[in-house]
N, C-alpha and C positions, 0 to 999 in steps of 0.2 A: 198898735199894729206894727208889723215889721216893714222892711224896705221892699218895694215892688217896682217892676219896670215902669208902670204908670203910677206916678206920685203927684198928688195935688194938695194944695192947702184946703182947709175947711171952707174958706171963702170961695175958692175955685169950684169945689164940689157943690156948694150951695147954688152957685150960678148955673151949673150944669144939670143938676137934678131938681125935681119937684121936692117940696118939703117932705112928702110921704116917702119918696125914694131916698132922700138923704137920711131920714130917720131909720129906714130899713137897712140900706147898704152901708152906711158909715157909723151908725149907732147900734146896729144889731137888733133892730126891731123885727116884728112879725106882723104879717097881714092877717086879717080874720079869715077863717076857712071859707071856702066857696065864694070868694070875692074876685078871684083872678080868672080872666077869660082863658088863660092857658091851662087851667085844670083839665079841660076836656079837649084840648088840641090833639088831633090824631093825624094830621097830615104829615107826610115825610118832610123832614127839614131839620134845622139847627136852632138851638136856643143859645142866646148870647147874653153875657153880662151887660146890663144896661150902663154900667159905669165906665166900661172901656171897650165894649163891643168885641170882647174875646169869646170865641165859641167855648161853651162849657158842657152842653148836653146835646145828644141827637135823639130824634123821635124814636129810633129803634130801642133806646134805653128807657123810654117812658112807659109807665103802666098806671092803671087806675087803682089807687090804694084805698079809696073810700074815705080818705082823711080830709079832703077839701083843699089840698095843696097839690101843685104839680109834683109828681113823684117819679124818680128815676132809679134804675137798678145800678147805675154807675155813671161817672162823668167821662168826658173825653180825656184820654191819657194826658196827664200833666196840666190839665186845665184848672184844677182846684187844689187847695191845701186844706188839711184838717188841723183844727186847733181845739184843745181842751177848753170847754166852756162850763165853768162852775158858777156862773152868775145867772142862775135860773130861779125866778121867784115862785115857781109852781104853775100849774096849768094843765093843758091837754095831754102832754106826752110823758111827763116825768114828775116825780114827787119833789117836795122841798129838799134842797141840798143835793139833788142828783147832778152828777157830772155828765154833760152831754158832749158830743163832738160837733163843733161848728164847722161848716163848710164855707170857705172863702175863695174868691177868685184868685188864682195864682198870679194873675197879671196886675191887678190893682188893689187886692186885699179887701174888696167889697164883700160884705156878708151876704151869702146866697141862701143859707138855711142851715139845716142840721142833718146828720146821718144817723139812722136808727137800724137796729138789727132785726126788724120785722118785715123785710122785703122778700121778694120771690127768689127761688133758686136761679142760677147756681150761687150767686154771691150772698143771698140772704140779707142784703142791705137795701135800705130805702133812703135815698137822698131826697129829703123833703125841702123843696125850694119855695121861696116867696116869688110868686109870679110878677109882682110889681118890680122886681129887680132883674127881670129877664125880658128880652125881646125874642121874637120868633121870625125866622125867615124860611118860607116853604122851599123845598127842593124844586129845581126847575127841570 
């Protein structure tokens, strides 16, 4: 990973995160579909990176994709970075050897999920997030 405003050693990350969160955010893992309570979150509010508490998505960007993961049509401007991800062993969304686009928190480099081109208009993009790596704060 590159250099980010929030930088911690693996030891510091392991103290801060649960083992599942560490595997997801720092090692690029994925949660099983339909396991996150955030999949069906519809209240107005903001979704934050669990690694550094940076705002990454707003409820207005969220949509029901039917995939089992929280899905968004776009991030908050400047909140994420895209990284080519060719380390994909196969599975639900792409075939063996497929290059995907990983979505990382721009503040701490934590793995948030991936972006796909099967989202709703106008962007046509689906930011597929791992709910275990996000927290949600309802609007007041």
